[in-house]
C-alpha positions as CSV (number, residue, x, y, z in Angstrom):
1,X,20.0,-13.6,5.0
2,X,19.9,-10.4,7.0
3,X,19.1,-7.0,5.5
4,X,22.8,-6.0,6.2
5,X,24.0,-9.1,4.2
6,X,21.6,-8.3,1.4
7,X,22.9,-4.7,1.2
8,X,26.5,-5.9,1.1
9,X,25.7,-8.0,-2.0
10,X,23.4,-5.5,-3.7
11,X,25.8,-2.5,-3.3
12,X,28.1,-4.2,-5.8
13,X,25.4,-4.7,-8.5
14,X,24.3,-2.6,-11.4
15,X,20.8,-2.6,-12.8
16,X,19.8,-0.9,-16.1
17,X,16.3,0.5,-16.4
18,X,15.1,1.3,-19.9
19,X,12.3,3.8,-19.6
20,X,11.5,6.0,-16.6
21,X,7.7,6.1,-16.7
22,X,5.3,4.2,-14.5
23,X,7.2,0.9,-14.5
24,X,10.7,2.4,-14.6
25,X,10.4,5.1,-12.0
26,X,8.6,2.8,-9.4
27,X,11.0,-0.1,-10.1
28,X,14.0,2.2,-9.6
29,X,12.6,3.4,-6.3
30,X,12.2,-0.1,-5.0
31,X,15.7,-1.0,-6.0
32,X,17.2,2.1,-4.5
33,X,15.4,1.4,-1.2
34,X,16.9,-2.1,-0.9
35,X,20.4,-0.8,-1.7
36,X,21.3,-1.7,-5.3
37,X,24.6,0.0,-5.8
38,X,24.2,1.5,-9.3
39,X,21.2,2.3,-11.5
40,X,21.5,3.2,-15.2
41,X,18.5,5.1,-16.4
42,X,17.5,6.1,-19.9
43,X,14.5,8.1,-21.1
44,X,14.0,11.1,-23.4
45,X,10.7,12.4,-22.0
46,X,9.7,15.2,-19.6
47,X,7.5,14.9,-16.5
48,X,3.9,15.9,-17.3
49,X,1.0,16.4,-15.0
50,X,-0.7,13.4,-16.6
51,X,2.2,11.2,-15.4
52,X,1.5,11.8,-11.7
53,X,-1.4,9.3,-11.5
54,X,1.2,6.4,-11.7
55,X,4.8,7.6,-11.9
56,X,7.2,8.5,-9.1
57,X,7.4,12.2,-9.6
58,X,6.0,15.3,-7.9
59,X,4.0,18.3,-9.0
60,X,6.9,20.7,-8.7
61,X,8.9,18.4,-11.1
62,X,6.6,19.0,-14.0
63,X,8.7,20.0,-17.0
64,X,11.9,18.4,-15.8
65,X,13.6,15.6,-17.7
66,X,12.3,12.3,-16.2
67,X,15.9,11.0,-15.8
68,X,16.9,14.2,-13.9
69,X,13.8,14.2,-11.7
70,X,14.1,10.5,-10.9
71,X,17.7,10.8,-10.0
72,X,16.8,13.6,-7.6
73,X,14.1,11.5,-6.0
74,X,16.3,8.4,-5.7
75,X,19.0,10.5,-3.9
76,X,16.4,11.7,-1.4
77,X,15.6,8.0,-0.7
78,X,19.2,6.6,-0.7
79,X,22.0,9.1,-1.0
80,X,24.5,6.3,-1.5
81,X,23.0,5.0,-4.7
82,X,25.0,5.8,-7.9
83,X,22.8,6.9,-10.8
84,X,23.9,7.2,-14.4
85,X,21.3,8.9,-16.6
86,X,20.9,9.1,-20.4
87,X,18.5,11.6,-21.9
88,X,18.0,9.7,-25.1
89,X,15.5,7.9,-27.3
90,X,17.1,4.4,-27.3
91,X,18.0,2.6,-30.4
92,X,19.5,-0.9,-30.7
93,X,23.1,0.3,-30.6
94,X,22.4,2.5,-27.5
95,X,20.9,-0.4,-25.7
96,X,23.9,-2.5,-26.3
97,X,26.3,0.2,-25.3
98,X,24.5,1.6,-22.3
99,X,23.4,-1.6,-20.7
100,X,26.2,-4.0,-21.8
101,X,27.8,-4.1,-18.3
102,X,24.7,-4.3,-16.2
103,X,24.0,-7.4,-14.1
104,X,20.3,-7.2,-15.0
105,X,18.2,-5.1,-17.5
106,X,14.7,-4.0,-16.8
107,X,12.4,-3.1,-19.7
108,X,10.0,-0.3,-18.7
109,X,8.6,1.0,-22.0
110,X,5.0,2.0,-22.8
111,X,5.1,1.3,-26.5
112,X,5.1,-2.3,-27.9
113,X,7.7,-1.5,-30.6
114,X,10.2,-0.4,-27.9
115,X,9.6,-3.6,-26.0
116,X,10.3,-5.6,-29.1
117,X,13.4,-3.5,-29.8
118,X,15.1,-4.2,-26.4
119,X,14.0,-7.8,-26.5
120,X,15.7,-8.3,-29.9
121,X,18.8,-6.4,-28.8
122,X,19.3,-8.4,-25.6
123,X,18.4,-11.7,-27.2
124,X,20.7,-11.3,-30.2
125,X,23.6,-9.3,-28.8
126,X,23.6,-9.8,-25.0
127,X,22.2,-13.4,-24.6
128,X,24.0,-13.7,-21.2
129,X,22.0,-10.9,-19.7
130,X,18.8,-11.3,-17.7
131,X,15.9,-9.2,-19.1
132,X,12.9,-8.4,-16.9
133,X,9.9,-7.1,-18.9
134,X,6.5,-5.7,-18.0
135,X,3.6,-6.7,-20.2
136,X,0.0,-6.1,-19.3
137,X,-0.6,-3.7,-16.5
138,X,-3.3,-1.3,-17.7
139,X,-6.7,-0.9,-16.1
140,X,-7.7,-1.9,-12.6
141,X,-8.7,-5.0,-10.6
142,X,-8.0,-8.6,-11.6
143,X,-5.2,-9.0,-9.1
144,X,-5.3,-12.7,-9.7
145,X,-4.3,-12.3,-13.4
146,X,-1.0,-10.5,-12.6
147,X,1.9,-13.0,-12.5
148,X,5.5,-13.5,-13.6
149,X,6.9,-16.3,-15.7
150,X,10.4,-17.1,-16.8
151,X,11.9,-18.6,-20.0
152,X,15.7,-19.0,-19.6
153,X,17.0,-15.4,-18.9
154,X,13.7,-13.7,-19.8
155,X,11.2,-12.8,-17.1
156,X,7.8,-11.3,-17.9
157,X,5.8,-9.6,-15.2
158,X,2.1,-8.6,-15.7
159,X,-1.1,-10.2,-17.0
160,X,0.1,-10.2,-20.6
161,X,-3.4,-9.2,-21.7
162,X,-4.4,-5.7,-20.8
163,X,-2.6,-3.3,-23.2
164,X,-2.7,0.4,-22.6
165,X,-5.6,2.1,-24.4
166,X,-7.9,5.1,-24.0
167,X,-10.6,2.9,-22.4
168,X,-8.0,1.0,-20.4
169,X,-5.5,3.5,-19.1
170,X,-2.5,2.7,-16.9
171,X,-3.2,3.5,-13.2
172,X,-1.1,3.6,-10.1
173,X,-2.2,0.3,-8.4
174,X,-1.6,-2.2,-11.3
175,X,1.4,-0.3,-12.6
176,X,2.9,-0.3,-9.1
177,X,2.3,-4.0,-8.6
178,X,4.0,-4.9,-11.9
179,X,6.9,-2.5,-11.3
180,X,7.5,-4.0,-7.8
181,X,7.2,-7.5,-9.3
182,X,10.0,-6.5,-11.7
183,X,12.1,-5.2,-8.8
184,X,11.4,-8.5,-6.9
185,X,12.5,-10.5,-9.9
186,X,15.7,-8.5,-10.1
187,X,16.4,-9.3,-6.4
188,X,15.9,-13.0,-7.0
189,X,18.4,-12.9,-9.9
190,X,21.0,-11.0,-7.8
191,X,20.4,-12.8,-4.5
192,X,19.1,-16.2,-5.4
193,X,15.8,-17.6,-4.2
194,X,14.8,-17.0,-0.6
195,X,15.5,-20.3,1.1
196,X,14.2,-19.2,4.5
197,X,10.8,-18.1,3.3
198,X,8.0,-19.7,5.2
199,X,5.3,-21.4,3.1
200,X,2.1,-22.4,4.7
201,X,-0.7,-24.6,3.4
202,X,-4.4,-24.1,4.3
């Protein structure tokens, strides 16, 4: 499948991203670069200097709403992408309303309780939707532990071990790996598996 063919398919698709921090901002950038037609973003937070070690924002955007700053950055990358933003702390009813017409939903929250909230909302009220979650991306190193696994329409990316803590902070390399794994999982859902990929054996 050529890149032109890929773009023709992706421009008709809508992906929802819940949370615009390290996972959400980097995943959104990857999806905008490949030509996903519409992104629906929700986050209530502001860009802070401490976010710049892993999130796709710039120093002059400190103090801006994350959804507004991310929309600005996405348009600089791909002016054709359509971006709907919601400056909101999501609850269950918001998740159902905002993401109900998306082709795929990406979970990109920091807090475990928010991860459980969106998992519960999608599982119980939108069981036909694919949900791509990020679990375990804090710290550094251990590339071999980072993976993805799928159970029906749920895909989990990360090591599922390293939770964010003061002594195990989220840093750009591992957060970026998981965010791009999430974006790659979204592409596989929307485009199907890559039948022309070359696999070699040593």
